C-alpha positions in Angstrom: 0.3 -53.5 10.5 -1.7 -53.7 7.7 -1.9 -57.1 6.6 -3.5 -56.7 3.4 -1.1 -53.9 2.2 0.9 -56.9 0.5 -1.8 -59.1 -1.1 -2.3 -59.3 -4.5 -4.6 -60.2 -7.0 -3.8 -63.9 -8.6 -1.9 -65.1 -5.2 -3.4 -68.2 -5.7 -1.4 -68.7 -9.3 1.8 -68.0 -7.8 3.8 -71.1 -6.6 5.7 -70.3 -2.7 7.7 -69.4 -1.6 8.2 -66.2 -4.2 9.6 -62.7 -3.8 7.2 -59.9 -4.8 8.7 -56.1 -5.3 6.3 -53.4 -4.7 7.1 -50.7 -7.1 4.5 -48.1 -6.0 5.9 -48.9 -2.4 9.3 -48.8 -3.5 8.8 -45.5 -5.3 7.8 -43.9 -2.3 11.0 -44.7 -0.5 12.6 -43.4 -2.7 11.0 -40.1 -3.4 11.4 -39.8 0.6 14.8 -40.0 0.1 15.8 -37.9 -2.6 13.5 -35.0 -0.5 15.6 -35.9 2.7 19.1 -35.4 0.9 17.8 -32.3 -0.5 18.9 -33.1 -4.3 19.7 -37.0 -5.8 23.0 -36.0 -7.1 23.9 -36.4 -3.1 23.0 -39.9 -3.2 25.6 -42.5 -3.8 23.2 -46.0 -3.2 24.2 -49.2 -2.6 22.7 -52.1 -5.3 23.5 -54.7 -3.3 20.3 -54.9 -1.7 18.6 -55.5 -5.0 21.0 -56.2 -7.6 18.4 -55.7 -10.2 18.7 -53.6 -13.4 15.5 -52.7 -13.2 16.3 -51.1 -10.2 18.7 -49.0 -11.7 16.9 -47.5 -14.1 13.9 -46.6 -11.6 16.6 -45.0 -9.7 17.9 -43.2 -12.7 14.3 -41.6 -13.6 14.6 -40.0 -10.3 17.6 -38.2 -11.1 20.3 -41.0 -9.2 23.3 -41.1 -11.3 25.6 -42.5 -8.5 25.9 -46.3 -7.1 28.1 -48.0 -5.1 28.9 -51.6 -5.8 29.6 -54.8 -3.9 30.9 -56.9 -6.6 32.2 -56.5 -10.4 29.0 -58.1 -11.3 27.0 -55.8 -9.7 29.4 -53.1 -11.3 28.8 -54.6 -14.9 25.1 -54.7 -14.1 25.3 -50.6 -13.6 27.5 -49.8 -16.7 25.2 -51.8 -18.5 22.2 -49.0 -17.4 24.8 -46.5 -18.2 25.3 -45.4 -15.3 27.7 -42.2 -15.1 29.4 -43.5 -11.7 30.0 -46.9 -10.5 31.9 -47.0 -7.1 33.4 -50.7 -6.2 33.5 -50.6 -2.8 35.5 -54.1 -2.0 38.9 -54.0 -2.1 40.5 -55.4 -5.3 42.9 -59.0 -4.6 43.7 -61.4 -6.8 41.9 -62.0 -10.4 39.7 -58.9 -9.6 42.1 -56.9 -10.4 42.3 -57.7 -13.7 38.3 -58.2 -14.4 37.5 -55.0 -12.8 40.5 -53.1 -15.7 38.6 -55.1 -18.1 35.2 -54.2 -17.4 36.2 -50.5 -17.5 37.5 -50.8 -21.0 34.1 -51.9 -21.9 32.4 -48.7 -21.0 34.0 -45.7 -21.4 30.6 -43.7 -20.4 31.3 -44.7 -17.2 33.5 -43.7 -14.3 34.5 -46.5 -12.2 36.5 -45.5 -9.1 37.9 -48.5 -6.6 38.4 -48.5 -2.8 41.7 -49.6 -1.2 43.5 -49.8 2.0 46.5 -52.0 1.2 49.9 -49.8 -0.7 50.6 -52.5 -2.5 47.1 -53.8 -3.5 46.5 -50.0 -4.9 50.4 -50.6 -6.4 49.3 -53.7 -8.1 45.8 -52.1 -9.1 47.9 -49.2 -10.5 50.7 -51.5 -12.7 47.4 -53.3 -14.3 45.8 -49.7 -15.1 49.5 -48.6 -17.0 49.5 -52.1 -18.0 46.3 -51.6 -20.0 47.4 -48.1 -21.1 44.4 -46.6 -19.8 43.9 -43.1 -17.8 44.6 -43.0 -13.8 42.1 -45.0 -12.0 39.9 -42.8 -9.4 40.6 -44.4 -6.1 38.9 -43.4 -2.2 40.8 -44.6 0.7 38.7 -47.0 2.4 38.6 -45.7 6.1 38.4 -47.7 9.2 35.8 -45.8 11.1 36.0 -48.6 14.1 33.7 -51.3 12.4 36.9 -53.0 12.3 36.1 -55.0 8.6 38.7 -52.6 6.1 39.7 -49.9 5.7 42.7 -47.7 7.3 42.5 -46.1 10.8 41.9 -42.4 11.3 45.4 -41.9 13.4 46.7 -43.3 10.3 44.7 -41.8 6.9 47.3 -39.1 6.3 50.3 -41.3 6.4 48.2 -43.3 4.1 47.1 -40.9 1.8 50.4 -39.1 1.0 51.5 -42.6 -0.2 49.0 -43.0 -2.2 49.6 -40.0 -4.3 52.7 -41.3 -5.2 51.6 -44.6 -6.7 51.4 -44.5 -10.6 48.3 -45.4 -12.7 46.0 -43.9 -9.4 44.7 -40.7 -8.5 43.3 -40.6 -5.0 40.2 -38.2 -5.2 38.4 -39.2 -1.8 37.6 -41.3 0.9 35.0 -44.1 1.2 33.7 -43.9 4.9 31.3 -46.7 5.8 29.9 -46.6 9.3 27.8 -50.3 9.8 28.6 -50.6 13.3 26.5 -47.7 14.7 23.6 -49.5 15.0 22.1 -47.5 17.9 18.1 -47.5 17.7 18.0 -44.1 19.3 18.5 -41.0 16.7 19.8 -38.6 19.2 22.8 -41.4 20.4 23.7 -41.8 16.9 24.3 -39.0 15.6 26.5 -38.4 18.6 28.2 -41.4 18.0 29.0 -40.3 14.2 29.5 -36.9 15.0 32.4 -38.2 17.2 34.0 -40.1 14.8 33.4 -37.6 11.5 35.0 -34.9 13.3 38.5 -36.8 13.4 38.4 -37.3 9.7 37.2 -34.1 8.4 40.3 -32.7 10.4 42.3 -35.0 8.3 40.9 -34.1 5.2 41.6 -30.5 5.5 44.9 -31.1 6.9 45.5 -33.0 3.3 44.1 -30.4 1.3 46.2 -27.4 2.9 49.5 -29.8 2.0 47.8 -29.5 -1.5 46.1 -33.0 -1.8 42.8 -32.4 -2.7 40.0 -35.2 -2.0 36.9 -33.8 -3.4 34.6 -36.9 -3.4 33.5 -37.7 0.6 31.1 -40.7 0.3 29.6 -41.4 3.5 27.4 -43.7 5.6 24.9 -46.2 5.1 21.5 -46.7 5.6 21.3 -45.9 9.1 23.8 -43.2 9.7 22.0 -41.8 6.8 19.9 -39.0 8.9 23.4 -38.6 10.8 25.2 -37.1 7.5 22.6 -35.1 6.4 23.8 -32.0 7.9 27.3 -32.5 6.3 27.8 -30.2 3.4 29.7 -31.5 0.2 29.4 -35.0 1.0 27.7 -37.8 -0.5 25.2 -40.3 1.2 25.4 -44.1 0.5 22.2 -45.3 1.7 21.2 -49.1 0.2 18.6 -50.8 2.0 15.3 -48.1 2.6 14.8 -47.9 -1.0 13.5 -51.2 -0.3 13.2 -51.5 3.2 12.9 -54.4 5.5 11.4 -55.4 8.5 14.3 -55.5 10.5 15.3 -51.9 10.0 11.7 -50.9 9.7 11.4 -51.7 13.2 14.9 -51.0 14.9 15.0 -47.3 13.5 11.6 -45.5 13.8 13.3 -42.5 12.5 13.8 -44.3 9.1 10.1 -43.5 7.9 10.0 -46.3 5.3 7.8 -48.8 4.2 8.6 -52.4 3.4 8.3 -52.7 -0.1 9.2 -56.3 -0.4 7.8 -59.4 1.0 8.0 -63.1 0.3 4.6 -65.0 -1.0 4.0 -68.5 1.1 1.7 -71.2 2.0 1.0 -72.9 5.3 1.5 -76.6 4.4 1.1 -78.7 7.6 -1.0 -78.7 11.6 1.7 -80.5 13.2 0.2 -79.9 16.6 -2.5 -77.7 18.2 -2.2 -74.3 17.7 0.9 -74.8 15.9 1.5 -74.2 11.7 4.2 -75.0 9.6 4.6 -72.5 5.9 6.6 -73.5 3.1 9.7 -71.0 3.9 12.9 -72.4 5.3 16.3 -70.9 5.7 17.1 -72.0 1.5 14.5 -69.0 1.2 14.7 -66.3 3.6 18.0 -64.9 5.0 19.5 -66.5 7.4 20.6 -63.4 9.6 21.0 -61.1 11.3 20.5 -63.2 14.6 17.0 -63.4 15.8 13.8 -64.0 14.2 14.2 -63.8 10.6 11.0 -61.9 9.1 7.2 -61.1 10.4 3.8 -62.5 9.0 2.4 -59.3 7.8 -1.4 -60.3 8.5 -0.4 -62.5 11.6 2.7 -60.7 13.5 1.6 -62.1 16.7 2.5 -65.8 15.2 5.7 -66.7 17.2 8.2 -68.6 15.0 9.5 -72.0 16.6 11.6 -73.8 14.4 13.3 -73.5 11.1 14.6 -76.0 8.4 16.0 -75.9 5.0 12.6 -75.7 3.6 9.6 -75.5 6.7 9.1 -72.5 9.3 7.2 -73.6 12.6 4.8 -71.1 14.0 2.7 -71.0 17.1 -0.2 -69.2 17.5 -3.1 -68.7 20.3 -6.1 -69.3 19.2 -7.4 -70.8 15.1 -4.5 -71.5 13.2 -5.0 -70.5 9.8 -6.1 -73.2 7.4 -3.6 -75.9 4.7 -3.0 -74.0 1.6 -3.8 -70.5 3.4 -1.7 -67.7 1.4 0.5 -65.4 3.6 3.0 -62.8 3.3 6.2 -62.4 5.4 8.5 -59.2 5.6 11.9 -60.3 5.5 14.2 -58.9 8.7 17.0 -58.3 6.1 16.2 -58.0 2.7 19.7 -58.0 0.7 20.4 -61.2 0.9 17.3 -62.2 0.7 16.8 -61.3 -2.4 19.6 -62.4 -3.9 18.2 -66.2 -2.9 15.9 -65.6 -5.7 16.5 -65.7 -9.7 13.4 -62.5 -9.8 11.0 -61.2 -8.3 7.4 -60.2 -9.1 6.3 -56.6 -9.4 2.9 -55.5 -8.1 1.4 -52.4 -8.4 -1.8 -51.4 -6.5 -1.9 -54.7 -5.1 -1.5 -56.6 -9.2 1.2 -58.0 -10.8 2.7 -55.9 -13.8 6.1 -57.4 -14.1 9.0 -59.2 -13.4 12.6 -58.2 -12.8 15.4 -60.6 -13.0 18.2 -60.2 -10.1 20.6 -59.7 -12.7 23.8 -59.4 -10.5 23.0 -62.3 -7.9 25.8 -64.5 -9.5 29.3 -63.2 -9.3 30.1 -63.1 -12.4 28.0 -61.9 -15.8 30.3 -61.9 -18.5 33.6 -59.9 -17.7 
C-alpha cells in the first residue's frame, strides 16, 4: 500500500479528524465502472455511499442518469441535480408516502420510482397518488433473493405481481433485486450463488410477460455482485460503494479492482505506553460496522488496533511509534456510514486540496 498516495498539501492546516475525497481516484473508479458495464446507461448506482450533490453532478458528466436512493432526502438531492430517473429503494410507509408524493410533484422533469413488497402499503401509495391527481407511479416489486431483509420470496412473485397490476394509482414496471448477502470472496463461487437465484427469478419474469404483464426494468445487485450481473442482458446494474471504494471491499473482493478514494486525516495525540500510540479517531468519526477492524492506517498497515472509544483509538506497533502530532491517513473499512458522520469532505486532486463537497443528504430531510 502506498502510504503517500493520500497525503495532501497543507495537511498541517486541517483540523482532525477530517474526511477527504480524492477526485482523481474517484474519477478513475467511475471510468472503470462504465467500461465494465459497457454503457453508462446500464448503471443505476446507489447514492447512499456519498450522499453528495457534487458526486451526482460528477457521475452525470460520465453519462449516468439513473440513481438509487435510501431516503427521501437523498431522492430530493438527486432531483435537484436534474437526474432523469430516481428510484427510492426503501419501502414507503407512514408519513413517508405523503412526502414522496409531494417530492414527485415538485420535480416534474424527473421520473420517480418506488419499490414495494406489501399489497396493503402499495394500495395506500396508490390512493395517495390518486388523491394528488398525479399520473400512475412507476413501481418495482422488491424481490427477496435470500437476504431476508425486505422483499417478496421468488416463489410468491407471480401472485404478488399479478395483484399489483390491479392496484389503481401505481404501475408495476419491473423488479428490484438486491442480493447483499452474497458476500463470498471468491468470484467464481459468488457467480454460481448469484446465477442459481437469478435463474429462478428470470423464469418468473418470463412467465409473467407471457401472460401479458411486461416488466421491462430489472435493477440488479450491489457492489459485490456487480461483476456477477454483467453477463445478464437487459438489466440495470446497481453498485454504490466502489465509485468511492473503501478498505473493506478493496481487501475482500480482489476481483473488484477499484482504488479507495476517501480517507480520514487524523493525528497522534498520545503515547500511553511503550509501543502504543493513540489517535483522535473514535467511533464517532468512523463507521462502527462491520464487526472487526474499522479501518487501516495507510502508511502503517502493520499497526494493530487495540481499543477504540468515542474520541480515541489506540494502536500497537513494533518499533518506533509515530510522534505526537503526526498526521496519518486512515482508510475506513466502510465508507458509506463514515461519510454520513461528516458535514462535508475536503476534495483533493493530485495531492492538492481543490474543493469542499457538502454531504447534502446527511440529514433525513432537506425541504420535503
